[in-house]
C-alpha positions in Angstrom: -37.4 59.8 -142.4 -35.5 58.5 -146.0 -35.5 54.9 -146.6 -35.6 52.8 -149.4 -36.9 54.5 -152.7 -37.7 57.9 -150.9 -33.9 59.2 -150.7 -32.1 61.8 -151.8 -30.1 60.5 -154.8 -31.9 62.0 -157.4 -31.9 65.8 -156.0 -27.9 65.3 -155.0 -27.7 64.6 -158.3 -29.2 67.4 -159.6 -27.4 69.7 -157.0 -23.9 68.2 -158.0 -25.1 69.2 -162.0 -25.9 72.6 -160.6 -22.6 73.2 -158.8 -20.6 71.9 -161.8 -22.0 75.1 -164.1 -22.3 77.5 -161.0 -19.7 76.4 -158.4 -19.9 79.6 -156.5 -23.5 78.7 -155.2 -21.6 75.9 -152.9 -20.7 78.4 -150.5 -24.6 79.6 -150.3 -26.5 76.3 -150.0 -27.0 74.0 -146.9 -29.1 70.9 -146.7 -30.3 70.2 -143.4 -31.2 66.6 -143.1 -33.9 66.1 -139.7 -34.4 62.5 -139.5 -33.0 59.4 -140.7 -30.6 59.5 -143.3 -30.7 56.3 -145.2 -27.4 54.2 -147.1 -28.1 55.0 -150.3 -28.2 59.1 -149.5 -25.1 58.7 -147.5 -23.2 57.0 -150.1 -25.2 59.3 -152.6 -23.6 62.4 -150.7 -20.2 60.4 -150.5 -19.8 59.5 -153.7 -20.7 63.2 -154.9 -18.6 64.8 -152.7 -21.1 66.8 -151.3 -20.7 66.6 -147.3 -19.5 70.2 -147.0 -23.1 71.1 -147.7 -24.9 68.6 -145.6 -25.9 69.1 -141.5 -27.5 66.0 -140.6 -29.5 66.9 -136.9 -30.5 63.5 -136.6 -34.2 62.5 -134.8 -35.6 65.6 -133.0 -38.6 66.3 -131.2 -41.6 67.4 -133.0 -41.1 70.9 -131.8 -37.6 71.6 -132.8 -38.4 70.1 -136.5 -41.1 72.8 -136.8 -38.9 75.2 -135.8 -36.7 74.7 -138.6 -39.3 73.9 -140.8 -40.3 78.0 -140.3 -37.0 79.5 -140.5 -35.1 77.5 -143.9 -35.2 79.2 -147.4 -37.3 76.3 -148.7 -38.1 73.1 -147.7 -37.8 69.8 -149.4 -40.7 67.3 -150.0 -40.0 63.9 -151.5 -42.4 60.8 -152.8 -41.4 57.6 -152.7 -40.9 56.0 -156.3 -43.3 53.7 -156.0 -46.9 52.9 -157.8 -48.8 54.1 -154.3 -47.1 57.5 -154.6 -49.4 58.8 -157.4 -52.5 57.9 -155.1 -51.5 59.6 -151.9 -50.8 62.8 -151.0 -47.9 62.9 -147.8 -49.3 64.1 -144.6 -46.3 66.0 -144.6 -47.3 68.4 -147.6 -49.7 70.0 -144.8 -47.2 70.8 -142.5 -45.2 72.1 -145.1 -48.0 74.2 -146.2 -48.6 75.6 -143.0 -44.9 76.8 -142.7 -45.5 79.2 -145.3 -42.5 78.6 -146.8 -41.3 77.3 -150.6 -41.7 73.8 -151.3 -39.2 72.0 -153.6 -41.7 69.0 -154.1 -40.5 66.3 -155.8 -43.6 64.0 -156.7 -44.0 60.7 -158.3 -46.9 60.1 -160.7 -48.9 61.8 -158.7 -50.9 65.0 -160.8 -53.3 65.8 -157.6 -50.0 66.9 -155.5 -48.4 68.6 -158.6 -51.6 70.7 -158.9 -51.9 71.5 -155.0 -48.0 72.6 -155.2 -48.4 74.5 -158.4 -51.8 76.3 -157.3 -49.7 77.5 -154.3 -46.5 78.7 -156.4 -44.5 76.3 -155.0 -42.0 74.4 -157.0 -42.4 71.0 -158.8 -40.4 68.3 -160.4 -41.0 64.5 -161.3 -39.5 62.7 -158.7 -37.2 60.3 -160.7 -35.9 63.4 -163.2 -32.8 64.5 -162.4 -32.8 67.4 -165.4 -36.5 68.7 -164.3 -35.1 69.0 -160.5 -31.9 70.6 -161.6 -34.0 73.1 -163.5 -36.3 73.9 -160.4 -33.3 74.3 -158.5 -31.9 76.4 -161.1 -35.1 78.7 -160.9 -35.3 78.4 -157.4 -31.5 80.0 -156.8 -32.2 82.5 -159.8 -35.3 83.7 -157.7 -33.3 83.6 -154.2 -30.6 85.5 -156.2 -32.8 88.5 -157.6 -35.8 88.8 -155.2 -36.0 88.8 -151.4 -37.8 85.4 -151.8 -40.3 86.3 -149.5 -42.5 83.7 -149.8 -46.3 84.6 -150.3 -48.8 82.8 -152.4 -50.7 86.1 -152.3 -54.0 83.9 -151.8 -55.6 83.4 -148.8 -54.5 79.8 -146.8 -56.5 76.9 -148.1 -55.0 74.6 -145.6 -55.9 75.8 -142.2 -56.9 74.2 -139.1 -60.1 76.2 -138.7 -61.3 75.1 -142.3 -60.6 71.5 -141.1 -62.9 71.7 -138.1 -65.3 73.4 -140.2 -65.1 70.4 -142.6 -65.3 67.8 -140.0 -68.1 69.0 -138.0 -70.3 69.5 -141.2 -69.4 65.9 -142.2 -70.3 64.9 -138.4 -73.9 66.7 -138.7 -74.3 64.6 -142.2 -73.9 61.6 -140.8 -75.6 62.0 -137.6 -78.7 64.2 -138.7 
């Protein structure tokens, strides 16, 4: 859900700038939004004239959201523009990793999250940098035009349920023993 400093404004401005340079791309881009759409993002969509590219699905059940995540070309992860974002890893990141889809992460002063995304060949830009987001969008669009855009990090999954359970059991054994 979008609210406060976690909104689409920077992303939309970057997308708008990309469309100014490559208007033909508008026919191949769609931004599906699941969950709430805040007033700030909605105002940005309206002022930039991007309504034709947006599909707002509203709140949906978890199963439908997971199915949608697995079928998109690229997932968008946005962190709040606040100091606590530099110290936290959103739980949504792990759901996104499990989906095995490319991720465009808009991170806010969080080197650990940026490193996690980069280590698995995802795309990272600072959440408050229109130019950085624009650069990553152009990179994604270029790859999409010139490759089948099938996603694979070429590595075994680091974040798996089996690994998490194993680590929890090891910790429990240590604490009980």
